[in-house]
C-alpha positions, 0 to 999 in steps of 0.5 A: 206453561207460561214459564215453559214457554220462556224456558223452551225458548232459550233453551233453543236459543242455547242450542242454537248458540252451541250448534254455531259455537261447535260448526265454526270452531269444532269441538273435542271431548277425549275421543269424540271430536267433530271437526270444524264445518269449514273444514268439511266443505271442498273449496273450489279452485278460485279459493284453494288455487290451482289452474284452469285450461280451456280447450277446443277441438278442431275440426278437419275437412273430412273428420267434424268433430261429433258428440262421440268424440267429444266424450273420448276426448274427455275420457282421455284427458281425465285419465292423463289427470288421474294419472297425475294424482290431482284431486277432485279435477272438474272436467267438463264439456262446454257447448259443443266444441270446448272442454274446462279442466280445472286442477285445483291445488296442483304443486307443479302447474307446469308440469300438468299443463305439459301432461294436458297440452300433449293433444296429438296422435301417439306415434312410434317410428323408425329412424327412417320415419315409417310408423311401427304402431300408434296409441291404439295398439297400446294396451297398458303402460306403467310405471315400475323399477326393474333391476335386470341391467345389474346397475340396481333398480331403475325406473323404467316403463312397462308395455303391453300391446295389443295382439295386432301391436304386437306383431307390428312391433315383433317385425319393427324390433327385429330389423331394428336391433341396435337402432332407435325407435322413437316415441312421438307425440304431437310430432315431437319426441317424448323418449328415443329408446334404443332396440336392444333385442327382438321384441316378439312377445307384445311386452317391452320395457323403455329405460332411461327414465331419470325418476319415477316421476319421469317414468311415470309421465311417459307411461301417462303420455303413452297410455292416454296419447291417443285423442280422437281429435285435435285439441287446441288451448285457448286459456290458461289460468293459474291461481296461486295457493296463497291467492286463493287463501285471500280471497277465501278470507276475504270473503268469509270477513266480508260475510261476516261484516255484513251479517253483524251490520244486518242484525244490528239494524233488525235489533235496533230498527224492530228490537224484539222480533229483530232478536229472534231474527238473529237467532233465526238467522243463526240457525239458518247458517247452521243449516246452509254450511252442514248441507254443504257439508253434508253433500260434498257440494264445492264452495267456489266464491260466486257460491259465497255472493249465492250464501250471502244473498240468500241471507238477505232474501232471509232477512227481507223475509223478516221484515216483510212479516214484522212490517205486517205485524206492525201494521196488525198492532197498529190497528188494535189486534193483540200481540198473539192476534197480530202474529198470527195474522201478520204470517198469514199475510205474508207467507204468500208474499214470501213464498212467490219472491222465493219461487221466482228466484228458485227458477232462475237458479234453477236456470243457471244450474242447467244453463251454466257451467263451474262457478255459475253452477255452484251459485245457483246451489248455494242461492237454492240451497240458502233459499229454501233454509231461509224460508224455513227459518224465517216462516217456521223459526221465527214464528215458533220462536216469537209465539213462545216469547208471546206465551210466556206473557212476559211481552206486553210493551208494544215498543219491544215490536218497534212501535 
């Protein structure tokens, strides 16, 4: 039984350390491969670079902003962003009138800003300024290629109009053959096509785009040009990919240095329990990383701060337990009895402190936005994981060592 406890302790330790190695470096055996956890965790805009735009809806004297208009505005902006092909954009309402748009890993920030910045009503106008149709009359607008002009495939924009829009457009094109019907957004022309023939079936083709990307941008603006409210750009923040990568690497390095220093302190001051807490802390780190990867959470700089803070709280829980154990040993209890009593007496203190922190994290998540929510999520995951490793894993490993009957010297417990 004594040997079994020791073997079990060593086996659990080996499994935990192996999991740490696989999580950090991955594993490749034949066709079976485990990708490192850091490649499975989504990184926030502040870690991988991108653009953040803060917009504010503007009231008008006879048309105030309401919740429904904000919902429509967010849906329109999302449609525009999706058309850009941006991966994992974050579009969230802040307060009653503001919208924050985060575009991670944007390769061409200027192009994205131009798409987002077009906020007024879309209008098709005759040369005399009369409005023919608006964005509300457009059912579909897509970029495509056309070879009908005999010059090979050319990028074009295909339009499909509503029934009412088709009637108005048929009348306008019939009387404007050879003339321009301009497409205006925010009172600025985005295309000035010349009418070649009367368009009576509600379908049209706009030529003149130099590239398919230019045609796609025009189609995006036409398709999602009509917003229910005017949006004013309050701020634009760009984070370069290199700056984001540097921030990530420095944050990881800071976390590694902090963990190493904490482990050294625990080992020197508490000795054997300190070693056990180091093993439990390694398991804690693995649990947090796999939970983040499993739930596809987005990791930001504040999120990393939340993880590091929860590591400190995990160590703090171990300090409370080990000090309780030392107090029990000083009054003459056996090691086994001191461990049982120490964990029992420390439980309520650890539970109360972690519950209050979880409540604070819940408040931050409910009222916060963006990175603040990321901080709250990682802090909550870290707290729950730390409670498990400190109260369950550390106790289990200590009892295994004591059960092996090889630990008899009180100095191994920091006395």
